[in-house]
N, CA, C and O atoms as a Maestro MAE file, in Angstrom:
{
 s_m_m2io_version
 :::
 2.0.0
}

f_m_ct {
 s_m_title
 :::
 protein
 m_atom[288] {
  # First column is atom index #
  i_m_mmod_type
  r_m_x_coord
  r_m_y_coord
  r_m_z_coord
  i_m_residue_number
  s_m_chain_name
  s_m_pdb_residue_name
  s_m_pdb_atom_name
  i_m_atomic_number
  :::
  1 25 1.194 -1.048 0.127 1 A "MET " " N  " 7
  2 3 0.264 0.103 -0.115 1 A "MET " " CA " 6
  3 2 1.215 1.811 0.194 1 A "MET " " C  " 6
  4 15 1.949 2.200 1.102 1 A "MET " " O  " 8
  5 25 0.764 2.364 -0.933 2 A "ARG " " N  " 7
  6 3 1.166 3.294 -0.681 2 A "ARG " " CA " 6
  7 2 0.489 4.273 0.159 2 A "ARG " " C  " 6
  8 15 -0.702 4.202 0.462 2 A "ARG " " O  " 8
  9 25 1.678 5.626 0.698 3 A "THR " " N  " 7
  10 3 0.895 6.616 1.753 3 A "THR " " CA " 6
  11 2 -0.015 6.839 1.479 3 A "THR " " C  " 6
  12 15 -0.951 6.450 2.176 3 A "THR " " O  " 8
  13 25 -0.303 7.787 0.000 4 A "SER " " N  " 7
  14 3 -1.425 8.294 -0.795 4 A "SER " " CA " 6
  15 2 -2.596 7.138 -0.437 4 A "SER " " C  " 6
  16 15 -3.729 7.519 -0.145 4 A "SER " " O  " 8
  17 25 -2.304 5.888 -0.471 5 A "ALA " " N  " 7
  18 3 -3.917 5.072 -0.409 5 A "ALA " " CA " 6
  19 2 -4.129 5.515 1.409 5 A "ALA " " C  " 6
  20 15 -5.038 6.222 1.844 5 A "ALA " " O  " 8
  21 25 -2.935 4.822 2.297 6 A "PHE " " N  " 7
  22 3 -3.252 5.073 3.396 6 A "PHE " " CA " 6
  23 2 -4.507 6.005 3.802 6 A "PHE " " C  " 6
  24 15 -5.552 5.660 4.352 6 A "PHE " " O  " 8
  25 25 -3.937 7.804 3.198 7 A "TRP " " N  " 7
  26 3 -4.702 8.896 2.971 7 A "TRP " " CA " 6
  27 2 -5.821 8.932 2.568 7 A "TRP " " C  " 6
  28 15 -6.621 9.812 2.885 7 A "TRP " " O  " 8
  29 25 -6.090 7.881 1.720 8 A "ARG " " N  " 7
  30 3 -7.479 7.518 0.963 8 A "ARG " " CA " 6
  31 2 -8.250 7.311 2.004 8 A "ARG " " C  " 6
  32 15 -9.219 7.959 2.401 8 A "ARG " " O  " 8
  33 25 -7.530 5.935 2.607 9 A "LEU " " N  " 7
  34 3 -8.793 5.282 3.053 9 A "LEU " " CA " 6
  35 2 -9.121 5.606 4.454 9 A "LEU " " C  " 6
  36 15 -10.198 5.261 4.940 9 A "LEU " " O  " 8
  37 25 -7.938 6.469 5.337 10 A "MET " " N  " 7
  38 3 -8.012 7.559 6.201 10 A "MET " " CA " 6
  39 2 -9.658 8.349 6.273 10 A "MET " " C  " 6
  40 15 -10.666 8.293 6.976 10 A "MET " " O  " 8
  41 25 -9.110 9.151 4.948 11 A "ASP " " N  " 7
  42 3 -10.162 9.872 4.420 11 A "ASP " " CA " 6
  43 2 -11.594 9.880 4.629 11 A "ASP " " C  " 6
  44 15 -12.342 10.681 5.189 11 A "ASP " " O  " 8
  45 25 -11.895 8.093 3.662 12 A "ASP " " N  " 7
  46 3 -13.023 7.585 3.283 12 A "ASP " " CA " 6
  47 2 -13.441 7.341 4.932 12 A "ASP " " C  " 6
  48 15 -14.582 7.507 5.363 12 A "ASP " " O  " 8
  49 25 -12.472 6.986 5.611 13 A "GLU " " N  " 7
  50 3 -13.093 6.713 6.770 13 A "GLU " " CA " 6
  51 2 -13.614 7.415 8.115 13 A "GLU " " C  " 6
  52 15 -14.326 6.967 9.014 13 A "GLU " " O  " 8
  53 25 -13.203 8.275 7.996 14 A "PHE " " N  " 7
  54 3 -12.842 9.030 9.233 14 A "PHE " " CA " 6
  55 2 -13.188 10.757 8.984 14 A "PHE " " C  " 6
  56 15 -13.362 11.626 9.839 14 A "PHE " " O  " 8
  57 25 -13.210 10.859 7.561 15 A "GLY " " N  " 7
  58 3 -13.059 12.569 6.659 15 A "GLY " " CA " 6
  59 2 -11.970 13.522 7.055 15 A "GLY " " C  " 6
  60 15 -11.417 13.674 8.145 15 A "GLY " " O  " 8
  61 25 -11.759 14.261 5.645 16 A "GLY " " N  " 7
  62 3 -10.792 14.666 5.922 16 A "GLY " " CA " 6
  63 2 -9.933 15.419 6.514 16 A "GLY " " C  " 6
  64 15 -8.703 15.359 6.503 16 A "GLY " " O  " 8
  65 25 -11.037 16.542 7.328 17 A "GLY " " N  " 7
  66 3 -10.429 17.006 8.681 17 A "GLY " " CA " 6
  67 2 -10.413 16.085 9.838 17 A "GLY " " C  " 6
  68 15 -9.436 16.428 10.505 17 A "GLY " " O  " 8
  69 25 -10.886 15.288 10.296 18 A "TYR " " N  " 7
  70 3 -10.514 14.580 10.835 18 A "TYR " " CA " 6
  71 2 -9.431 13.469 11.083 18 A "TYR " " C  " 6
  72 15 -9.002 13.100 12.176 18 A "TYR " " O  " 8
  73 25 -9.123 13.071 9.988 19 A "SER " " N  " 7
  74 3 -8.146 12.146 9.685 19 A "SER " " CA " 6
  75 2 -7.157 12.529 10.146 19 A "SER " " C  " 6
  76 15 -6.536 11.722 10.838 19 A "SER " " O  " 8
  77 25 -6.752 13.520 10.014 20 A "ARG " " N  " 7
  78 3 -5.701 14.449 10.078 20 A "ARG " " CA " 6
  79 2 -5.414 14.876 11.549 20 A "ARG " " C  " 6
  80 15 -4.337 15.393 11.847 20 A "ARG " " O  " 8
  81 25 -6.361 14.657 12.426 21 A "THR " " N  " 7
  82 3 -6.271 14.823 13.690 21 A "THR " " CA " 6
  83 2 -5.885 13.692 14.358 21 A "THR " " C  " 6
  84 15 -5.053 13.678 15.265 21 A "THR " " O  " 8
  85 25 -6.630 12.491 13.815 22 A "LEU " " N  " 7
  86 3 -6.454 11.312 14.917 22 A "LEU " " CA " 6
  87 2 -5.323 10.387 14.154 22 A "LEU " " C  " 6
  88 15 -4.883 9.284 14.478 22 A "LEU " " O  " 8
  89 25 -4.972 11.326 12.888 23 A "ALA " " N  " 7
  90 3 -3.574 10.560 12.646 23 A "ALA " " CA " 6
  91 2 -1.848 11.360 13.303 23 A "ALA " " C  " 6
  92 15 -0.651 11.173 13.083 23 A "ALA " " O  " 8
  93 25 -2.678 12.265 14.162 24 A "ARG " " N  " 7
  94 3 -1.602 13.374 14.835 24 A "ARG " " CA " 6
  95 2 -1.809 12.857 16.278 24 A "ARG " " C  " 6
  96 15 -0.881 13.329 16.935 24 A "ARG " " O  " 8
  97 25 -2.606 12.098 17.074 25 A "THR " " N  " 7
  98 3 -3.314 11.721 18.529 25 A "THR " " CA " 6
  99 2 -3.253 10.715 18.455 25 A "THR " " C  " 6
  100 15 -2.179 10.393 18.963 25 A "THR " " O  " 8
  101 25 -3.994 9.501 17.957 26 A "ILE " " N  " 7
  102 3 -3.986 8.425 18.482 26 A "ILE " " CA " 6
  103 2 -2.325 7.438 18.797 26 A "ILE " " C  " 6
  104 15 -1.390 7.465 17.996 26 A "ILE " " O  " 8
  105 25 -2.312 6.780 19.890 27 A "VAL " " N  " 7
  106 3 -1.371 6.387 19.882 27 A "VAL " " CA " 6
  107 2 -1.274 4.349 19.656 27 A "VAL " " C  " 6
  108 15 -1.660 3.466 20.422 27 A "VAL " " O  " 8
  109 25 -0.878 4.296 18.856 28 A "LEU " " N  " 7
  110 3 -0.903 2.698 18.239 28 A "LEU " " CA " 6
  111 2 0.320 1.720 19.372 28 A "LEU " " C  " 6
  112 15 1.551 1.730 19.342 28 A "LEU " " O  " 8
  113 25 -0.476 1.074 20.142 29 A "ALA " " N  " 7
  114 3 0.932 0.582 21.154 29 A "ALA " " CA " 6
  115 2 1.383 -0.789 19.876 29 A "ALA " " C  " 6
  116 15 2.446 -1.371 20.093 29 A "ALA " " O  " 8
  117 25 0.507 -1.249 18.550 30 A "ASP " " N  " 7
  118 3 0.840 -2.250 18.237 30 A "ASP " " CA " 6
  119 2 1.987 -2.250 17.388 30 A "ASP " " C  " 6
  120 15 2.494 -3.240 16.860 30 A "ASP " " O  " 8
  121 25 2.638 -0.157 17.231 31 A "LEU " " N  " 7
  122 3 3.344 0.237 16.086 31 A "LEU " " CA " 6
  123 2 4.214 0.879 17.555 31 A "LEU " " C  " 6
  124 15 4.145 2.090 17.767 31 A "LEU " " O  " 8
  125 25 4.818 0.194 18.281 32 A "GLY " " N  " 7
  126 3 5.759 0.836 19.198 32 A "GLY " " CA " 6
  127 2 5.068 2.253 20.189 32 A "GLY " " C  " 6
  128 15 5.770 2.963 20.909 32 A "GLY " " O  " 8
  129 25 3.815 2.395 20.035 33 A "GLY " " N  " 7
  130 3 3.439 3.594 20.860 33 A "GLY " " CA " 6
  131 2 3.850 4.758 19.898 33 A "GLY " " C  " 6
  132 15 4.391 5.800 20.269 33 A "GLY " " O  " 8
  133 25 3.618 4.534 18.993 34 A "ARG " " N  " 7
  134 3 3.507 5.962 17.997 34 A "ARG " " CA " 6
  135 2 1.944 6.328 17.450 34 A "ARG " " C  " 6
  136 15 0.910 5.659 17.444 34 A "ARG " " O  " 8
  137 25 2.232 7.601 17.028 35 A "THR " " N  " 7
  138 3 1.050 7.935 15.756 35 A "THR " " CA " 6
  139 2 1.202 7.215 15.054 35 A "THR " " C  " 6
  140 15 2.128 6.405 15.015 35 A "THR " " O  " 8
  141 25 0.079 7.372 14.123 36 A "PRO " " N  " 7
  142 3 -0.227 7.068 12.494 36 A "PRO " " CA " 6
  143 2 1.093 7.780 11.513 36 A "PRO " " C  " 6
  144 15 1.878 7.217 10.749 36 A "PRO " " O  " 8
  145 25 0.939 9.495 11.956 37 A "GLU " " N  " 7
  146 3 2.022 10.065 11.582 37 A "GLU " " CA " 6
  147 2 3.650 9.736 11.755 37 A "GLU " " C  " 6
  148 15 4.459 9.614 10.836 37 A "GLU " " O  " 8
  149 25 3.829 9.659 12.757 38 A "GLU " " N  " 7
  150 3 5.303 8.920 13.981 38 A "GLU " " CA " 6
  151 2 5.446 7.856 12.921 38 A "GLU " " C  " 6
  152 15 6.440 7.707 12.210 38 A "GLU " " O  " 8
  153 25 4.372 7.154 12.896 39 A "ALA " " N  " 7
  154 3 4.815 5.625 12.268 39 A "ALA " " CA " 6
  155 2 5.264 6.042 10.865 39 A "ALA " " C  " 6
  156 15 6.404 5.808 10.465 39 A "ALA " " O  " 8
  157 25 4.449 6.589 10.218 40 A "LEU " " N  " 7
  158 3 4.963 6.414 8.521 40 A "LEU " " CA " 6
  159 2 5.787 7.888 8.772 40 A "LEU " " C  " 6
  160 15 5.481 8.851 8.070 40 A "LEU " " O  " 8
  161 25 6.537 7.974 9.504 41 A "GLY " " N  " 7
  162 3 7.735 8.834 9.786 41 A "GLY " " CA " 6
  163 2 8.808 8.196 9.872 41 A "GLY " " C  " 6
  164 15 9.889 8.639 9.485 41 A "GLY " " O  " 8
  165 25 8.623 7.018 10.418 42 A "ALA " " N  " 7
  166 3 9.789 5.819 10.882 42 A "ALA " " CA " 6
  167 2 9.914 4.365 9.978 42 A "ALA " " C  " 6
  168 15 10.377 3.259 10.256 42 A "ALA " " O  " 8
  169 25 9.342 4.869 8.897 43 A "GLY " " N  " 7
  170 3 8.601 4.051 7.678 43 A "GLY " " CA " 6
  171 2 8.285 2.698 7.777 43 A "GLY " " C  " 6
  172 15 8.729 1.773 7.096 43 A "GLY " " O  " 8
  173 25 7.348 2.661 8.831 44 A "ILE " " N  " 7
  174 3 6.571 1.589 8.865 44 A "ILE " " CA " 6
  175 2 5.371 1.629 7.772 44 A "ILE " " C  " 6
  176 15 4.526 2.440 7.392 44 A "ILE " " O  " 8
  177 25 5.799 0.195 7.456 45 A "SER " " N  " 7
  178 3 3.856 0.115 5.875 45 A "SER " " CA " 6
  179 2 3.484 0.774 6.354 45 A "SER " " C  " 6
  180 15 3.571 0.764 7.582 45 A "SER " " O  " 8
  181 25 2.633 2.064 5.471 46 A "PRO " " N  " 7
  182 3 1.388 1.928 5.599 46 A "PRO " " CA " 6
  183 2 -0.071 1.006 5.520 46 A "PRO " " C  " 6
  184 15 -1.240 1.383 5.602 46 A "PRO " " O  " 8
  185 25 0.505 -0.340 5.327 47 A "ARG " " N  " 7
  186 3 -0.976 -0.953 5.325 47 A "ARG " " CA " 6
  187 2 -0.397 -1.209 7.086 47 A "ARG " " C  " 6
  188 15 -1.101 -0.656 7.931 47 A "ARG " " O  " 8
  189 25 0.223 -1.615 7.347 48 A "ASP " " N  " 7
  190 3 0.032 -2.076 8.738 48 A "ASP " " CA " 6
  191 2 -0.250 -1.052 10.175 48 A "ASP " " C  " 6
  192 15 -0.631 -1.249 11.329 48 A "ASP " " O  " 8
  193 25 0.161 0.082 9.385 49 A "ILE " " N  " 7
  194 3 -0.553 1.474 10.130 49 A "ILE " " CA " 6
  195 2 -1.997 1.352 9.889 49 A "ILE " " C  " 6
  196 15 -2.798 1.239 10.817 49 A "ILE " " O  " 8
  197 25 -2.289 1.371 8.814 50 A "TRP " " N  " 7
  198 3 -4.128 0.737 8.292 50 A "TRP " " CA " 6
  199 2 -4.385 0.375 9.242 50 A "TRP " " C  " 6
  200 15 -4.881 1.098 10.106 50 A "TRP " " O  " 8
  201 25 -4.153 -0.757 9.384 51 A "VAL " " N  " 7
  202 3 -4.666 -2.162 10.045 51 A "VAL " " CA " 6
  203 2 -4.593 -1.813 11.661 51 A "VAL " " C  " 6
  204 15 -5.566 -2.051 12.376 51 A "VAL " " O  " 8
  205 25 -3.136 -1.119 12.298 52 A "ALA " " N  " 7
  206 3 -3.465 -1.065 13.094 52 A "ALA " " CA " 6
  207 2 -4.874 0.123 13.750 52 A "ALA " " C  " 6
  208 15 -5.608 -0.157 14.698 52 A "ALA " " O  " 8
  209 25 -4.916 1.081 13.148 53 A "VAL " " N  " 7
  210 3 -5.735 2.558 13.404 53 A "VAL " " CA " 6
  211 2 -6.901 1.450 13.248 53 A "VAL " " C  " 6
  212 15 -7.528 1.260 14.290 53 A "VAL " " O  " 8
  213 25 -7.263 0.762 12.242 54 A "CYS " " N  " 7
  214 3 -8.405 0.299 12.149 54 A "CYS " " CA " 6
  215 2 -8.644 -0.629 13.796 54 A "CYS " " C  " 6
  216 15 -9.448 -0.372 14.691 54 A "CYS " " O  " 8
  217 25 -7.985 -1.340 13.747 55 A "ASP " " N  " 7
  218 3 -8.120 -2.213 15.022 55 A "ASP " " CA " 6
  219 2 -8.738 -1.672 16.156 55 A "ASP " " C  " 6
  220 15 -9.654 -2.108 16.853 55 A "ASP " " O  " 8
  221 25 -7.694 -0.053 16.253 56 A "LEU " " N  " 7
  222 3 -7.745 0.265 17.255 56 A "LEU " " CA " 6
  223 2 -9.039 1.358 17.745 56 A "LEU " " C  " 6
  224 15 -9.142 1.897 18.847 56 A "LEU " " O  " 8
  225 25 -10.025 1.499 16.494 57 A "GLN " " N  " 7
  226 3 -11.281 2.539 16.067 57 A "GLN " " CA " 6
  227 2 -12.321 1.610 15.737 57 A "GLN " " C  " 6
  228 15 -13.248 2.248 15.237 57 A "GLN " " O  " 8
  229 25 -12.679 -0.098 15.817 58 A "ASP " " N  " 7
  230 3 -13.190 -0.583 15.221 58 A "ASP " " CA " 6
  231 2 -13.335 -0.655 14.052 58 A "ASP " " C  " 6
  232 15 -14.332 -1.364 13.911 58 A "ASP " " O  " 8
  233 25 -12.917 -0.327 12.949 59 A "VAL " " N  " 7
  234 3 -13.481 -0.298 11.949 59 A "VAL " " CA " 6
  235 2 -13.771 -1.743 11.364 59 A "VAL " " C  " 6
  236 15 -13.060 -2.701 11.062 59 A "VAL " " O  " 8
  237 25 -15.400 -1.422 11.333 60 A "PRO " " N  " 7
  238 3 -15.672 -3.397 10.916 60 A "PRO " " CA " 6
  239 2 -14.876 -3.620 8.903 60 A "PRO " " C  " 6
  240 15 -14.677 -2.900 7.924 60 A "PRO " " O  " 8
  241 25 -14.700 -5.025 9.290 61 A "PRO " " N  " 7
  242 3 -13.800 -5.369 8.004 61 A "PRO " " CA " 6
  243 2 -14.291 -4.988 6.741 61 A "PRO " " C  " 6
  244 15 -13.474 -4.796 5.841 61 A "PRO " " O  " 8
  245 25 -15.695 -4.824 6.494 62 A "GLU " " N  " 7
  246 3 -16.140 -4.509 5.015 62 A "GLU " " CA " 6
  247 2 -15.776 -2.901 4.986 62 A "GLU " " C  " 6
  248 15 -15.793 -2.228 3.956 62 A "GLU " " O  " 8
  249 25 -15.597 -2.633 5.693 63 A "ARG " " N  " 7
  250 3 -14.909 -1.100 5.436 63 A "ARG " " CA " 6
  251 2 -13.944 -0.506 5.613 63 A "ARG " " C  " 6
  252 15 -13.822 0.693 5.864 63 A "ARG " " O  " 8
  253 25 -12.711 -1.765 5.429 64 A "ARG " " N  " 7
  254 3 -11.097 -1.564 5.355 64 A "ARG " " CA " 6
  255 2 -10.545 -1.932 4.442 64 A "ARG " " C  " 6
  256 15 -9.366 -2.245 4.275 64 A "ARG " " O  " 8
  257 25 -11.661 -1.905 3.587 65 A "LEU " " N  " 7
  258 3 -11.085 -1.646 2.045 65 A "LEU " " CA " 6
  259 2 -11.560 -0.237 1.013 65 A "LEU " " C  " 6
  260 15 -11.469 0.025 -0.187 65 A "LEU " " O  " 8
  261 25 -12.117 0.473 2.267 66 A "GLY " " N  " 7
  262 3 -12.443 1.871 1.486 66 A "GLY " " CA " 6
  263 2 -13.770 1.408 1.046 66 A "GLY " " C  " 6
  264 15 -14.343 0.354 1.324 66 A "GLY " " O  " 8
  265 25 -14.246 2.637 0.123 67 A "LYS " " N  " 7
  266 3 -15.853 2.700 -0.361 67 A "LYS " " CA " 6
  267 2 -16.207 1.864 -1.215 67 A "LYS " " C  " 6
  268 15 -17.258 1.222 -1.209 67 A "LYS " " O  " 8
  269 25 -15.303 1.822 -2.041 68 A "ASP " " N  " 7
  270 3 -15.057 1.319 -3.856 68 A "ASP " " CA " 6
  271 2 -14.963 -0.179 -3.707 68 A "ASP " " C  " 6
  272 15 -15.469 -0.856 -4.602 68 A "ASP " " O  " 8
  273 25 -14.406 -0.755 -2.733 69 A "ILE " " N  " 7
  274 3 -13.726 -2.424 -2.798 69 A "ILE " " CA " 6
  275 2 -14.658 -2.675 -1.529 69 A "ILE " " C  " 6
  276 15 -14.813 -2.029 -0.492 69 A "ILE " " O  " 8
  277 25 -15.274 -3.974 -2.050 70 A "THR " " N  " 7
  278 3 -15.853 -4.685 -0.922 70 A "THR " " CA " 6
  279 2 -15.230 -5.897 -0.723 70 A "THR " " C  " 6
  280 15 -14.709 -6.331 -1.751 70 A "THR " " O  " 8
  281 25 -15.108 -6.594 0.262 71 A "PRO " " N  " 7
  282 3 -14.419 -7.817 0.066 71 A "PRO " " CA " 6
  283 2 -15.006 -8.947 -0.344 71 A "PRO " " C  " 6
  284 15 -16.023 -8.991 -1.036 71 A "PRO " " O  " 8
  285 25 -14.421 -9.829 0.045 72 A "LYS " " N  " 7
  286 3 -14.985 -10.912 -1.154 72 A "LYS " " CA " 6
  287 2 -15.040 -12.166 0.300 72 A "LYS " " C  " 6
  288 15 -15.415 -13.322 0.104 72 A "LYS " " O  " 8
  :::
 }
 m_bond[287] {
  # First column is bond index #
  i_m_from
  i_m_to
  i_m_order
  :::
  1 1 2 1
  2 2 3 1
  3 3 4 2
  4 3 5 1
  5 5 6 1
  6 6 7 1
  7 7 8 2
  8 7 9 1
  9 9 10 1
  10 10 11 1
  11 11 12 2
  12 11 13 1
  13 13 14 1
  14 14 15 1
  15 15 16 2
  16 15 17 1
  17 17 18 1
  18 18 19 1
  19 19 20 2
  20 19 21 1
  21 21 22 1
  22 22 23 1
  23 23 24 2
  24 23 25 1
  25 25 26 1
  26 26 27 1
  27 27 28 2
  28 27 29 1
  29 29 30 1
  30 30 31 1
  31 31 32 2
  32 31 33 1
  33 33 34 1
  34 34 35 1
  35 35 36 2
  36 35 37 1
  37 37 38 1
  38 38 39 1
  39 39 40 2
  40 39 41 1
  41 41 42 1
  42 42 43 1
  43 43 44 2
  44 43 45 1
  45 45 46 1
  46 46 47 1
  47 47 48 2
  48 47 49 1
  49 49 50 1
  50 50 51 1
  51 51 52 2
  52 51 53 1
  53 53 54 1
  54 54 55 1
  55 55 56 2
  56 55 57 1
  57 57 58 1
  58 58 59 1
  59 59 60 2
  60 59 61 1
  61 61 62 1
  62 62 63 1
  63 63 64 2
  64 63 65 1
  65 65 66 1
  66 66 67 1
  67 67 68 2
  68 67 69 1
  69 69 70 1
  70 70 71 1
  71 71 72 2
  72 71 73 1
  73 73 74 1
  74 74 75 1
  75 75 76 2
  76 75 77 1
  77 77 78 1
  78 78 79 1
  79 79 80 2
  80 79 81 1
  81 81 82 1
  82 82 83 1
  83 83 84 2
  84 83 85 1
  85 85 86 1
  86 86 87 1
  87 87 88 2
  88 87 89 1
  89 89 90 1
  90 90 91 1
  91 91 92 2
  92 91 93 1
  93 93 94 1
  94 94 95 1
  95 95 96 2
  96 95 97 1
  97 97 98 1
  98 98 99 1
  99 99 100 2
  100 99 101 1
  101 101 102 1
  102 102 103 1
  103 103 104 2
  104 103 105 1
  105 105 106 1
  106 106 107 1
  107 107 108 2
  108 107 109 1
  109 109 110 1
  110 110 111 1
  111 111 112 2
  112 111 113 1
  113 113 114 1
  114 114 115 1
  115 115 116 2
  116 115 117 1
  117 117 118 1
  118 118 119 1
  119 119 120 2
  120 119 121 1
  121 121 122 1
  122 122 123 1
  123 123 124 2
  124 123 125 1
  125 125 126 1
  126 126 127 1
  127 127 128 2
  128 127 129 1
  129 129 130 1
  130 130 131 1
  131 131 132 2
  132 131 133 1
  133 133 134 1
  134 134 135 1
  135 135 136 2
  136 135 137 1
  137 137 138 1
  138 138 139 1
  139 139 140 2
  140 139 141 1
  141 141 142 1
  142 142 143 1
  143 143 144 2
  144 143 145 1
  145 145 146 1
  146 146 147 1
  147 147 148 2
  148 147 149 1
  149 149 150 1
  150 150 151 1
  151 151 152 2
  152 151 153 1
  153 153 154 1
  154 154 155 1
  155 155 156 2
  156 155 157 1
  157 157 158 1
  158 158 159 1
  159 159 160 2
  160 159 161 1
  161 161 162 1
  162 162 163 1
  163 163 164 2
  164 163 165 1
  165 165 166 1
  166 166 167 1
  167 167 168 2
  168 167 169 1
  169 169 170 1
  170 170 171 1
  171 171 172 2
  172 171 173 1
  173 173 174 1
  174 174 175 1
  175 175 176 2
  176 175 177 1
  177 177 178 1
  178 178 179 1
  179 179 180 2
  180 179 181 1
  181 181 182 1
  182 182 183 1
  183 183 184 2
  184 183 185 1
  185 185 186 1
  186 186 187 1
  187 187 188 2
  188 187 189 1
  189 189 190 1
  190 190 191 1
  191 191 192 2
  192 191 193 1
  193 193 194 1
  194 194 195 1
  195 195 196 2
  196 195 197 1
  197 197 198 1
  198 198 199 1
  199 199 200 2
  200 199 201 1
  201 201 202 1
  202 202 203 1
  203 203 204 2
  204 203 205 1
  205 205 206 1
  206 206 207 1
  207 207 208 2
  208 207 209 1
  209 209 210 1
  210 210 211 1
  211 211 212 2
  212 211 213 1
  213 213 214 1
  214 214 215 1
  215 215 216 2
  216 215 217 1
  217 217 218 1
  218 218 219 1
  219 219 220 2
  220 219 221 1
  221 221 222 1
  222 222 223 1
  223 223 224 2
  224 223 225 1
  225 225 226 1
  226 226 227 1
  227 227 228 2
  228 227 229 1
  229 229 230 1
  230 230 231 1
  231 231 232 2
  232 231 233 1
  233 233 234 1
  234 234 235 1
  235 235 236 2
  236 235 237 1
  237 237 238 1
  238 238 239 1
  239 239 240 2
  240 239 241 1
  241 241 242 1
  242 242 243 1
  243 243 244 2
  244 243 245 1
  245 245 246 1
  246 246 247 1
  247 247 248 2
  248 247 249 1
  249 249 250 1
  250 250 251 1
  251 251 252 2
  252 251 253 1
  253 253 254 1
  254 254 255 1
  255 255 256 2
  256 255 257 1
  257 257 258 1
  258 258 259 1
  259 259 260 2
  260 259 261 1
  261 261 262 1
  262 262 263 1
  263 263 264 2
  264 263 265 1
  265 265 266 1
  266 266 267 1
  267 267 268 2
  268 267 269 1
  269 269 270 1
  270 270 271 1
  271 271 272 2
  272 271 273 1
  273 273 274 1
  274 274 275 1
  275 275 276 2
  276 275 277 1
  277 277 278 1
  278 278 279 1
  279 279 280 2
  280 279 281 1
  281 281 282 1
  282 282 283 1
  283 283 284 2
  284 283 285 1
  285 285 286 1
  286 286 287 1
  287 287 288 2
  :::
 }
}
């Protein structure tokens, strides 16, 4: 997953403004206690960050692929 896809998914799920706030403030224990922004800066895979955000925020599986993609 590219960083741009990560931000698209964040915006789709949480809205454009709130997704940026969330990325600066939530702490992902699964990723060493980093915020999503810190994790991106540390070179952690955007996919791993997205999964950690989804787990923490209880995003259901049917919404983890974005608005236009439904899981099989």
